[in-house]
DOMI-255259 format. One record per residue (C-alpha): residue number from 1; residue in three letters; x, y, z negated. Coordinates in Angstrom, 1 decimal. Each point is the difference from the previous one (the first is absolute). Layout:
// residues N
{n:NUM; res:ALA; u:X; v:Y; w:Z}
...
END
This chain:
// residues 369
{n:1; res:UNK; u:21.0; v:-53.3; w:86.7}
{n:2; res:UNK; u:1.6; v:3.5; w:-0.2}
{n:3; res:UNK; u:1.9; v:0.7; w:-3.1}
{n:4; res:UNK; u:-1.6; v:2.3; w:-2.6}
{n:5; res:UNK; u:1.8; v:3.4; w:-0.5}
{n:6; res:UNK; u:2.1; v:0.0; w:-3.2}
{n:7; res:UNK; u:0.7; v:2.8; w:-2.4}
{n:8; res:UNK; u:1.7; v:0.2; w:-3.3}
{n:9; res:UNK; u:-1.5; v:0.7; w:-3.4}
{n:10; res:UNK; u:2.1; v:3.2; w:-0.1}
{n:11; res:UNK; u:-1.7; v:1.3; w:3.1}
{n:12; res:UNK; u:-3.4; v:-0.7; w:-1.5}
{n:13; res:UNK; u:1.0; v:1.8; w:-3.2}
{n:14; res:UNK; u:1.3; v:3.0; w:2.1}
{n:15; res:UNK; u:-3.4; v:0.2; w:1.8}
{n:16; res:UNK; u:-2.0; v:0.0; w:-3.2}
{n:17; res:UNK; u:2.2; v:2.1; w:-2.2}
{n:18; res:UNK; u:2.8; v:1.6; w:2.0}
{n:19; res:UNK; u:-2.3; v:1.9; w:2.5}
{n:20; res:UNK; u:-2.0; v:1.8; w:-2.7}
{n:21; res:UNK; u:3.3; v:1.0; w:-1.8}
{n:22; res:UNK; u:1.5; v:1.2; w:3.3}
{n:23; res:UNK; u:-3.1; v:2.1; w:0.6}
{n:24; res:UNK; u:0.4; v:1.6; w:-3.4}
{n:25; res:UNK; u:3.6; v:0.8; w:0.8}
{n:26; res:UNK; u:-1.0; v:1.6; w:3.2}
{n:27; res:UNK; u:-2.5; v:2.2; w:-1.8}
{n:28; res:UNK; u:2.7; v:1.0; w:-2.5}
{n:29; res:UNK; u:2.4; v:0.9; w:2.8}
{n:30; res:UNK; u:-2.6; v:2.2; w:1.7}
{n:31; res:UNK; u:-0.5; v:1.7; w:-3.4}
{n:32; res:UNK; u:3.7; v:0.7; w:-0.2}
{n:33; res:UNK; u:0.2; v:1.3; w:3.5}
{n:34; res:UNK; u:-3.1; v:2.2; w:-0.2}
{n:35; res:UNK; u:2.2; v:3.2; w:0.1}
{n:36; res:UNK; u:1.1; v:0.4; w:3.6}
{n:37; res:UNK; u:2.2; v:2.5; w:1.8}
{n:38; res:UNK; u:-1.7; v:3.3; w:0.9}
{n:39; res:UNK; u:-1.5; v:0.0; w:3.5}
{n:40; res:UNK; u:1.7; v:2.0; w:2.7}
{n:41; res:UNK; u:-1.7; v:2.8; w:1.9}
{n:42; res:UNK; u:-1.6; v:-1.7; w:3.1}
{n:43; res:UNK; u:0.1; v:3.2; w:2.0}
{n:44; res:UNK; u:3.7; v:0.8; w:-0.6}
{n:45; res:UNK; u:1.8; v:-3.3; w:-0.7}
{n:46; res:UNK; u:3.5; v:1.4; w:0.5}
{n:47; res:UNK; u:-0.5; v:3.1; w:-2.1}
{n:48; res:UNK; u:0.7; v:-0.4; w:-3.7}
{n:49; res:UNK; u:-2.8; v:0.6; w:-2.4}
{n:50; res:UNK; u:-0.1; v:3.4; w:-1.7}
{n:51; res:UNK; u:1.5; v:0.4; w:-3.4}
{n:52; res:UNK; u:-2.3; v:0.1; w:-3.1}
{n:53; res:UNK; u:0.4; v:3.8; w:-0.1}
{n:54; res:UNK; u:-1.9; v:0.4; w:3.3}
{n:55; res:UNK; u:-2.3; v:-3.0; w:-0.3}
{n:56; res:UNK; u:-3.7; v:0.1; w:-0.7}
{n:57; res:UNK; u:0.2; v:-1.8; w:-3.3}
{n:58; res:UNK; u:0.2; v:3.3; w:-2.0}
{n:59; res:UNK; u:-3.7; v:0.7; w:0.9}
{n:60; res:UNK; u:-2.9; v:-1.8; w:1.4}
{n:61; res:UNK; u:0.1; v:-0.8; w:3.7}
{n:62; res:UNK; u:-3.0; v:2.3; w:0.8}
{n:63; res:UNK; u:1.5; v:3.0; w:-1.9}
{n:64; res:UNK; u:3.4; v:-0.4; w:1.7}
{n:65; res:UNK; u:-1.6; v:-0.2; w:3.4}
{n:66; res:UNK; u:-1.9; v:3.3; w:-0.6}
{n:67; res:UNK; u:3.1; v:1.8; w:-1.3}
{n:68; res:UNK; u:2.1; v:-1.1; w:2.9}
{n:69; res:UNK; u:-2.8; v:1.1; w:2.5}
{n:70; res:UNK; u:-0.3; v:3.4; w:-1.7}
{n:71; res:UNK; u:3.7; v:0.7; w:0.2}
{n:72; res:UNK; u:0.2; v:-1.0; w:3.6}
{n:73; res:UNK; u:-3.0; v:2.1; w:0.9}
{n:74; res:UNK; u:1.6; v:3.1; w:-1.5}
{n:75; res:UNK; u:3.2; v:-0.8; w:1.8}
{n:76; res:UNK; u:-1.8; v:0.0; w:3.3}
{n:77; res:UNK; u:-1.7; v:3.3; w:-0.8}
{n:78; res:UNK; u:3.2; v:1.8; w:-0.9}
{n:79; res:UNK; u:0.7; v:1.7; w:3.4}
{n:80; res:UNK; u:-3.4; v:1.8; w:-0.3}
{n:81; res:UNK; u:1.1; v:1.8; w:-3.1}
{n:82; res:UNK; u:2.0; v:2.4; w:2.1}
{n:83; res:UNK; u:-3.3; v:1.7; w:0.9}
{n:84; res:UNK; u:0.1; v:1.7; w:-3.4}
{n:85; res:UNK; u:3.0; v:2.1; w:1.1}
{n:86; res:UNK; u:-0.5; v:3.6; w:1.3}
{n:87; res:UNK; u:1.2; v:-0.8; w:3.5}
{n:88; res:UNK; u:-2.4; v:-1.9; w:2.1}
{n:89; res:UNK; u:0.9; v:-3.5; w:1.1}
{n:90; res:UNK; u:1.1; v:-0.4; w:3.5}
{n:91; res:UNK; u:-2.4; v:-1.5; w:2.5}
{n:92; res:UNK; u:0.9; v:-3.6; w:0.9}
{n:93; res:UNK; u:1.6; v:-0.5; w:3.4}
{n:94; res:UNK; u:-1.7; v:-2.1; w:2.7}
{n:95; res:UNK; u:2.6; v:-2.8; w:-0.5}
{n:96; res:UNK; u:-0.4; v:-0.1; w:-3.8}
{n:97; res:UNK; u:-3.1; v:-2.3; w:0.3}
{n:98; res:UNK; u:2.2; v:-2.7; w:1.6}
{n:99; res:UNK; u:3.0; v:0.3; w:-2.3}
{n:100; res:UNK; u:-1.6; v:0.6; w:-3.4}
{n:101; res:UNK; u:-2.7; v:-2.3; w:-1.2}
{n:102; res:UNK; u:-3.2; v:1.6; w:-1.3}
{n:103; res:UNK; u:-1.2; v:-0.1; w:-3.6}
{n:104; res:UNK; u:-2.7; v:-2.5; w:1.0}
{n:105; res:UNK; u:2.5; v:-2.3; w:1.6}
{n:106; res:UNK; u:2.3; v:0.2; w:-3.0}
{n:107; res:UNK; u:-2.9; v:-0.7; w:-2.4}
{n:108; res:UNK; u:-1.0; v:-3.0; w:2.1}
{n:109; res:UNK; u:3.6; v:-1.4; w:0.0}
{n:110; res:UNK; u:0.1; v:0.6; w:-3.7}
{n:111; res:UNK; u:-3.2; v:-2.0; w:-0.5}
{n:112; res:UNK; u:1.5; v:-2.8; w:2.0}
{n:113; res:UNK; u:3.1; v:-0.1; w:-2.2}
{n:114; res:UNK; u:-2.2; v:0.0; w:-3.1}
{n:115; res:UNK; u:-2.1; v:-2.9; w:1.4}
{n:116; res:UNK; u:3.1; v:-2.0; w:0.8}
{n:117; res:UNK; u:1.4; v:0.6; w:-3.5}
{n:118; res:UNK; u:-3.4; v:-0.9; w:-1.5}
{n:119; res:UNK; u:-0.1; v:-3.3; w:1.9}
{n:120; res:UNK; u:3.5; v:-0.9; w:-1.3}
{n:121; res:UNK; u:-1.0; v:0.9; w:-3.5}
{n:122; res:UNK; u:-3.2; v:-2.1; w:0.3}
{n:123; res:UNK; u:2.0; v:-3.0; w:1.3}
{n:124; res:UNK; u:2.4; v:0.3; w:-3.0}
{n:125; res:UNK; u:-2.9; v:0.3; w:-2.4}
{n:126; res:UNK; u:-1.7; v:-3.1; w:1.5}
{n:127; res:UNK; u:3.2; v:-2.0; w:-0.3}
{n:128; res:UNK; u:0.4; v:1.0; w:-3.6}
{n:129; res:UNK; u:-3.6; v:-0.8; w:-0.8}
{n:130; res:UNK; u:0.4; v:-3.5; w:1.6}
{n:131; res:UNK; u:3.2; v:-0.6; w:-2.1}
{n:132; res:UNK; u:-1.8; v:1.1; w:-3.1}
{n:133; res:UNK; u:-3.0; v:-2.2; w:0.7}
{n:134; res:UNK; u:2.3; v:-3.0; w:0.6}
{n:135; res:UNK; u:1.8; v:0.7; w:-3.3}
{n:136; res:UNK; u:-3.3; v:0.2; w:-1.8}
{n:137; res:UNK; u:-1.2; v:-3.3; w:1.5}
{n:138; res:UNK; u:3.3; v:-1.7; w:-1.0}
{n:139; res:UNK; u:-0.3; v:1.4; w:-3.5}
{n:140; res:UNK; u:-3.6; v:-1.2; w:-0.3}
{n:141; res:UNK; u:1.1; v:-3.6; w:1.1}
{n:142; res:UNK; u:3.1; v:-0.2; w:-2.1}
{n:143; res:UNK; u:-1.4; v:1.4; w:-3.2}
{n:144; res:UNK; u:-3.5; v:-1.5; w:0.2}
{n:145; res:UNK; u:-0.9; v:-2.2; w:-3.0}
{n:146; res:UNK; u:-0.9; v:-2.9; w:2.4}
{n:147; res:UNK; u:3.6; v:-0.1; w:1.3}
{n:148; res:UNK; u:1.3; v:-0.3; w:-3.6}
{n:149; res:UNK; u:-2.6; v:-2.7; w:-0.7}
{n:150; res:UNK; u:1.0; v:-1.9; w:3.2}
{n:151; res:UNK; u:3.7; v:0.0; w:-0.9}
{n:152; res:UNK; u:-0.9; v:-1.2; w:-3.5}
{n:153; res:UNK; u:-2.1; v:-2.8; w:1.5}
{n:154; res:UNK; u:2.6; v:-1.2; w:2.5}
{n:155; res:UNK; u:2.7; v:0.0; w:-2.7}
{n:156; res:UNK; u:-1.8; v:-2.9; w:-1.8}
{n:157; res:UNK; u:0.5; v:-3.6; w:1.2}
{n:158; res:UNK; u:-3.7; v:-0.8; w:-0.6}
{n:159; res:UNK; u:-1.0; v:2.9; w:2.2}
{n:160; res:UNK; u:2.1; v:-1.1; w:2.9}
{n:161; res:UNK; u:-1.0; v:-3.7; w:-0.5}
{n:162; res:UNK; u:-3.7; v:1.0; w:0.2}
{n:163; res:UNK; u:0.5; v:1.8; w:3.3}
{n:164; res:UNK; u:2.0; v:-2.9; w:1.5}
{n:165; res:UNK; u:-2.7; v:-2.4; w:-1.3}
{n:166; res:UNK; u:-2.7; v:2.0; w:1.8}
{n:167; res:UNK; u:1.9; v:-0.1; w:3.3}
{n:168; res:UNK; u:0.8; v:-3.7; w:-0.4}
{n:169; res:UNK; u:-3.6; v:-1.2; w:-0.6}
{n:170; res:UNK; u:-1.4; v:2.3; w:2.7}
{n:171; res:UNK; u:2.6; v:-1.4; w:2.5}
{n:172; res:UNK; u:-1.2; v:-3.5; w:-1.1}
{n:173; res:UNK; u:-3.6; v:1.0; w:0.7}
{n:174; res:UNK; u:0.7; v:1.7; w:3.3}
{n:175; res:UNK; u:2.1; v:-2.8; w:1.4}
{n:176; res:UNK; u:-2.9; v:-2.4; w:-0.7}
{n:177; res:UNK; u:-2.4; v:2.5; w:1.6}
{n:178; res:UNK; u:2.1; v:0.2; w:3.2}
{n:179; res:UNK; u:0.2; v:-3.8; w:0.1}
{n:180; res:UNK; u:-3.7; v:-0.4; w:-0.3}
{n:181; res:UNK; u:-0.6; v:2.7; w:2.7}
{n:182; res:UNK; u:2.3; v:-1.8; w:2.5}
{n:183; res:UNK; u:2.9; v:2.4; w:-0.5}
{n:184; res:UNK; u:3.3; v:-0.8; w:1.7}
{n:185; res:UNK; u:3.0; v:-1.3; w:-1.8}
{n:186; res:UNK; u:1.8; v:3.3; w:0.7}
{n:187; res:UNK; u:-2.8; v:1.8; w:-1.8}
{n:188; res:UNK; u:-0.1; v:-2.3; w:-3.0}
{n:189; res:UNK; u:3.8; v:-0.4; w:-0.5}
{n:190; res:UNK; u:0.7; v:3.5; w:-1.5}
{n:191; res:UNK; u:-2.8; v:-0.4; w:-2.6}
{n:192; res:UNK; u:1.1; v:-3.5; w:-0.9}
{n:193; res:UNK; u:3.6; v:1.2; w:-0.4}
{n:194; res:UNK; u:-1.2; v:2.9; w:-2.2}
{n:195; res:UNK; u:-1.8; v:-2.5; w:-2.2}
{n:196; res:UNK; u:3.0; v:-2.2; w:-0.5}
{n:197; res:UNK; u:2.7; v:2.7; w:-0.4}
{n:198; res:UNK; u:-2.1; v:2.2; w:-2.3}
{n:199; res:UNK; u:-0.6; v:-3.2; w:-2.1}
{n:200; res:UNK; u:3.7; v:-0.6; w:-0.2}
{n:201; res:UNK; u:0.6; v:3.7; w:-0.9}
{n:202; res:UNK; u:-2.5; v:-0.3; w:-2.8}
{n:203; res:UNK; u:1.6; v:-3.2; w:-1.2}
{n:204; res:UNK; u:3.3; v:1.9; w:-0.4}
{n:205; res:UNK; u:-1.8; v:2.9; w:-1.9}
{n:206; res:UNK; u:-1.5; v:-2.5; w:-2.5}
{n:207; res:UNK; u:3.3; v:-1.4; w:-1.1}
{n:208; res:UNK; u:0.3; v:0.4; w:-3.8}
{n:209; res:UNK; u:-3.7; v:1.0; w:-0.4}
{n:210; res:UNK; u:-0.7; v:-3.3; w:-1.8}
{n:211; res:UNK; u:1.8; v:1.4; w:-3.1}
{n:212; res:UNK; u:-2.7; v:2.7; w:-0.3}
{n:213; res:UNK; u:-2.8; v:-2.6; w:-0.2}
{n:214; res:UNK; u:1.9; v:-2.2; w:-2.5}
{n:215; res:UNK; u:0.3; v:3.1; w:-2.2}
{n:216; res:UNK; u:-3.7; v:0.8; w:0.5}
{n:217; res:UNK; u:-0.9; v:-3.5; w:-1.1}
{n:218; res:UNK; u:2.1; v:0.3; w:-3.1}
{n:219; res:UNK; u:-1.7; v:3.3; w:-0.9}
{n:220; res:UNK; u:-3.4; v:-1.4; w:0.5}
{n:221; res:UNK; u:0.8; v:-3.0; w:-2.2}
{n:222; res:UNK; u:1.2; v:2.4; w:-2.8}
{n:223; res:UNK; u:-3.1; v:2.2; w:0.2}
{n:224; res:UNK; u:-2.2; v:0.0; w:-3.1}
{n:225; res:UNK; u:-2.7; v:2.3; w:1.2}
{n:226; res:UNK; u:-0.9; v:-1.7; w:3.3}
{n:227; res:UNK; u:-3.0; v:-2.2; w:0.2}
{n:228; res:UNK; u:1.1; v:-3.7; w:-0.3}
{n:229; res:UNK; u:-1.6; v:-1.1; w:3.3}
{n:230; res:UNK; u:1.5; v:3.0; w:1.9}
{n:231; res:UNK; u:3.4; v:-0.6; w:-1.7}
{n:232; res:UNK; u:0.3; v:-3.6; w:1.2}
{n:233; res:UNK; u:-1.3; v:0.9; w:3.4}
{n:234; res:UNK; u:2.6; v:2.8; w:0.2}
{n:235; res:UNK; u:2.8; v:-2.4; w:-1.0}
{n:236; res:UNK; u:-1.2; v:-2.4; w:2.7}
{n:237; res:UNK; u:-0.1; v:2.7; w:2.6}
{n:238; res:UNK; u:3.5; v:1.3; w:-0.8}
{n:239; res:UNK; u:1.5; v:-3.4; w:-0.1}
{n:240; res:UNK; u:-1.6; v:-0.9; w:3.3}
{n:241; res:UNK; u:1.4; v:3.1; w:1.7}
{n:242; res:UNK; u:3.4; v:-0.6; w:-1.6}
{n:243; res:UNK; u:0.0; v:-3.6; w:1.3}
{n:244; res:UNK; u:-1.0; v:1.1; w:3.5}
{n:245; res:UNK; u:2.6; v:2.7; w:0.2}
{n:246; res:UNK; u:2.8; v:-2.3; w:-1.4}
{n:247; res:UNK; u:-0.7; v:-2.7; w:2.6}
{n:248; res:UNK; u:-0.4; v:2.6; w:2.7}
{n:249; res:UNK; u:3.4; v:1.5; w:-0.9}
{n:250; res:UNK; u:1.5; v:-3.5; w:0.4}
{n:251; res:UNK; u:-1.0; v:0.0; w:3.7}
{n:252; res:UNK; u:1.6; v:3.4; w:0.8}
{n:253; res:UNK; u:3.2; v:-1.4; w:1.5}
{n:254; res:UNK; u:-1.9; v:-2.5; w:2.1}
{n:255; res:UNK; u:-2.5; v:2.7; w:1.2}
{n:256; res:UNK; u:2.8; v:2.4; w:1.0}
{n:257; res:UNK; u:2.0; v:-2.7; w:1.7}
{n:258; res:UNK; u:3.0; v:0.4; w:-2.2}
{n:259; res:UNK; u:-0.1; v:-3.6; w:-1.3}
{n:260; res:UNK; u:-2.5; v:-2.6; w:1.1}
{n:261; res:UNK; u:-1.6; v:-2.2; w:-2.7}
{n:262; res:UNK; u:-2.1; v:-3.1; w:0.6}
{n:263; res:UNK; u:-2.1; v:0.6; w:-3.1}
{n:264; res:UNK; u:-1.0; v:3.5; w:0.9}
{n:265; res:UNK; u:-3.4; v:-1.1; w:1.4}
{n:266; res:UNK; u:-0.8; v:-2.0; w:-3.2}
{n:267; res:UNK; u:1.1; v:2.9; w:-2.2}
{n:268; res:UNK; u:-2.2; v:2.4; w:2.0}
{n:269; res:UNK; u:-3.0; v:-2.3; w:-0.5}
{n:270; res:UNK; u:0.5; v:-0.1; w:-3.8}
{n:271; res:UNK; u:0.4; v:3.7; w:0.0}
{n:272; res:UNK; u:-3.5; v:0.3; w:1.6}
{n:273; res:UNK; u:-1.4; v:-2.2; w:-2.8}
{n:274; res:UNK; u:1.4; v:2.3; w:-2.6}
{n:275; res:UNK; u:-1.3; v:3.0; w:1.8}
{n:276; res:UNK; u:-3.5; v:-1.5; w:0.2}
{n:277; res:UNK; u:0.2; v:-0.9; w:-3.7}
{n:278; res:UNK; u:0.8; v:3.6; w:-0.9}
{n:279; res:UNK; u:-2.8; v:1.4; w:2.3}
{n:280; res:UNK; u:-2.6; v:-2.4; w:-1.5}
{n:281; res:UNK; u:1.0; v:1.0; w:-3.6}
{n:282; res:UNK; u:-0.4; v:3.7; w:1.1}
{n:283; res:UNK; u:-3.4; v:-0.6; w:1.6}
{n:284; res:UNK; u:-1.3; v:-1.9; w:-3.1}
{n:285; res:UNK; u:1.3; v:2.8; w:-2.2}
{n:286; res:UNK; u:-1.9; v:2.6; w:2.0}
{n:287; res:UNK; u:-3.2; v:-2.0; w:-0.2}
{n:288; res:UNK; u:0.4; v:-0.3; w:-3.7}
{n:289; res:UNK; u:0.6; v:3.7; w:-0.2}
{n:290; res:UNK; u:-3.2; v:0.7; w:1.9}
{n:291; res:UNK; u:-1.9; v:-2.2; w:-2.6}
{n:292; res:UNK; u:1.5; v:1.8; w:-3.0}
{n:293; res:UNK; u:-0.8; v:3.4; w:1.6}
{n:294; res:UNK; u:-3.6; v:-0.9; w:0.4}
{n:295; res:UNK; u:-0.1; v:-1.0; w:-3.7}
{n:296; res:UNK; u:1.5; v:3.4; w:-1.0}
{n:297; res:UNK; u:-2.4; v:1.8; w:2.2}
{n:298; res:UNK; u:-3.0; v:-1.7; w:-1.7}
{n:299; res:UNK; u:1.1; v:1.2; w:-3.4}
{n:300; res:UNK; u:0.4; v:3.7; w:0.7}
{n:301; res:UNK; u:-2.7; v:2.6; w:-0.4}
{n:302; res:UNK; u:-0.4; v:2.9; w:2.5}
{n:303; res:UNK; u:-1.7; v:2.2; w:-2.5}
{n:304; res:UNK; u:3.2; v:1.5; w:-1.4}
{n:305; res:UNK; u:3.1; v:1.4; w:1.8}
{n:306; res:UNK; u:2.3; v:-2.8; w:-1.0}
{n:307; res:UNK; u:-2.2; v:-2.5; w:1.7}
{n:308; res:UNK; u:0.1; v:2.0; w:3.2}
{n:309; res:UNK; u:3.8; v:0.2; w:-0.1}
{n:310; res:UNK; u:0.2; v:-3.7; w:-0.7}
{n:311; res:UNK; u:-2.3; v:-0.8; w:2.9}
{n:312; res:UNK; u:2.2; v:2.0; w:2.4}
{n:313; res:UNK; u:3.1; v:-1.8; w:-1.3}
{n:314; res:UNK; u:-1.6; v:-3.4; w:0.5}
{n:315; res:UNK; u:-1.0; v:1.0; w:3.6}
{n:316; res:UNK; u:3.6; v:1.0; w:0.7}
{n:317; res:UNK; u:1.4; v:-3.3; w:-1.4}
{n:318; res:UNK; u:-2.6; v:-2.0; w:1.9}
{n:319; res:UNK; u:0.9; v:1.7; w:3.3}
{n:320; res:UNK; u:3.7; v:-0.7; w:-0.6}
{n:321; res:UNK; u:-0.8; v:-3.6; w:-0.8}
{n:322; res:UNK; u:-2.2; v:-0.5; w:3.0}
{n:323; res:UNK; u:2.7; v:1.4; w:2.3}
{n:324; res:UNK; u:2.6; v:-2.3; w:-1.5}
{n:325; res:UNK; u:-2.3; v:-3.0; w:0.4}
{n:326; res:UNK; u:-0.6; v:0.9; w:3.7}
{n:327; res:UNK; u:3.8; v:0.3; w:0.5}
{n:328; res:UNK; u:0.6; v:-3.4; w:-1.6}
{n:329; res:UNK; u:-2.6; v:-1.7; w:2.2}
{n:330; res:UNK; u:1.5; v:1.5; w:3.1}
{n:331; res:UNK; u:3.5; v:-1.1; w:-1.0}
{n:332; res:UNK; u:-0.9; v:-3.5; w:-0.9}
{n:333; res:UNK; u:-0.9; v:-0.7; w:3.7}
{n:334; res:UNK; u:3.8; v:-0.1; w:0.8}
{n:335; res:UNK; u:1.1; v:-2.8; w:-2.4}
{n:336; res:UNK; u:-3.3; v:-1.9; w:0.6}
{n:337; res:UNK; u:0.6; v:0.0; w:3.7}
{n:338; res:UNK; u:3.7; v:-1.0; w:-0.4}
{n:339; res:UNK; u:-0.9; v:-2.8; w:-2.3}
{n:340; res:UNK; u:-2.9; v:-1.2; w:2.2}
{n:341; res:UNK; u:-2.5; v:0.6; w:-2.8}
{n:342; res:UNK; u:-2.2; v:1.9; w:2.4}
{n:343; res:UNK; u:-0.2; v:0.1; w:3.8}
{n:344; res:UNK; u:0.7; v:3.8; w:0.3}
{n:345; res:UNK; u:1.5; v:1.1; w:3.4}
{n:346; res:UNK; u:2.6; v:2.7; w:0.3}
{n:347; res:UNK; u:-2.5; v:2.6; w:1.0}
{n:348; res:UNK; u:-2.0; v:-0.4; w:-3.3}
{n:349; res:UNK; u:3.2; v:-0.2; w:-2.1}
{n:350; res:UNK; u:1.5; v:3.0; w:1.8}
{n:351; res:UNK; u:-3.0; v:2.2; w:-0.4}
{n:352; res:UNK; u:-0.5; v:-0.9; w:-3.7}
{n:353; res:UNK; u:3.7; v:0.6; w:-0.6}
{n:354; res:UNK; u:-0.2; v:3.4; w:1.7}
{n:355; res:UNK; u:-2.9; v:1.1; w:-2.1}
{n:356; res:UNK; u:1.7; v:-1.1; w:-3.3}
{n:357; res:UNK; u:3.2; v:1.7; w:1.2}
{n:358; res:UNK; u:-1.7; v:3.3; w:0.6}
{n:359; res:UNK; u:-1.5; v:-0.2; w:-3.4}
{n:360; res:UNK; u:3.5; v:-0.5; w:-1.4}
{n:361; res:UNK; u:1.3; v:3.0; w:2.0}
{n:362; res:UNK; u:-2.7; v:2.2; w:-1.5}
{n:363; res:UNK; u:0.5; v:-1.3; w:-3.5}
{n:364; res:UNK; u:3.8; v:0.6; w:0.2}
{n:365; res:UNK; u:-0.6; v:3.4; w:1.4}
{n:366; res:UNK; u:-2.2; v:0.9; w:-3.0}
{n:367; res:UNK; u:2.6; v:-1.3; w:-2.4}
{n:368; res:UNK; u:2.8; v:2.2; w:1.6}
{n:369; res:UNK; u:-2.2; v:3.2; w:-0.1}
END
């Protein structure tokens, strides 16, 4: 059996977090380098560009071209001014047609020079326009509000964890899909490795998060305004999450290979029990919230403005409660499958986890707005 490709958790973290940050740095670098050196004249590369005194920047390009053409035209007509003198002009010799160019030839040569200069000026203008457009695009990307929102989102541990969780559960689903469709081991191996390594990376990110849930449980216990049923369910939920994260943190050294522990498997099983307990408390709390919202809705009157506002508020709370209930039902498939409470395959668990993770990404995105 060929060995599966191995990668480190740091590499997975770099793919999920480092690449977006590097892309942002590249955009910033392009913004800093948007002012480039002036383009050289393509028709006379060895001739230095004219000084600002004789450049066309003092007037529009069209006006400068007309003035230059007018001066050159009078310069070519200067020899004919001698006809104003009393003495008649001498007749041209037979050989003068071959030695002195005619006025038409001089005008044609002058037009050719003007067309050459105009082409060079158009090329320089096109290059300047391209540079200005690139600078405007870079400014639009760097200073766009979405870029600031994205940086704020990725700066939170929860935001990065939700992205990694989405990739982890999708890899779990896709590896199962390839297995069911007779995929080769070489095709399945990268997705199976992604599932394992992203799981280890998330385990490292969750270290210390159990303290947040312990504090949340204490706050819920001290609450005097919360409904008694919801208060006890909130305490059970937070303690369940705290127990899950505490036991999960105890298996970090074993999962990373730093120090093997024989009781890691048993600790992970108990962690899944605490996780399932917290999810069940959360789901029951959402069902109870739906019941209380229906009672409130039955007592309001839509004849006055306050009743209409209260109804909209109830609809908003009901939508949030239903979304949380759906997320809890999707998440409970993972511990139920690990504890053999239900015969869910990796495809169903992976798909359910992907959906709940996407909801978590959207919720965290809204919170960081």
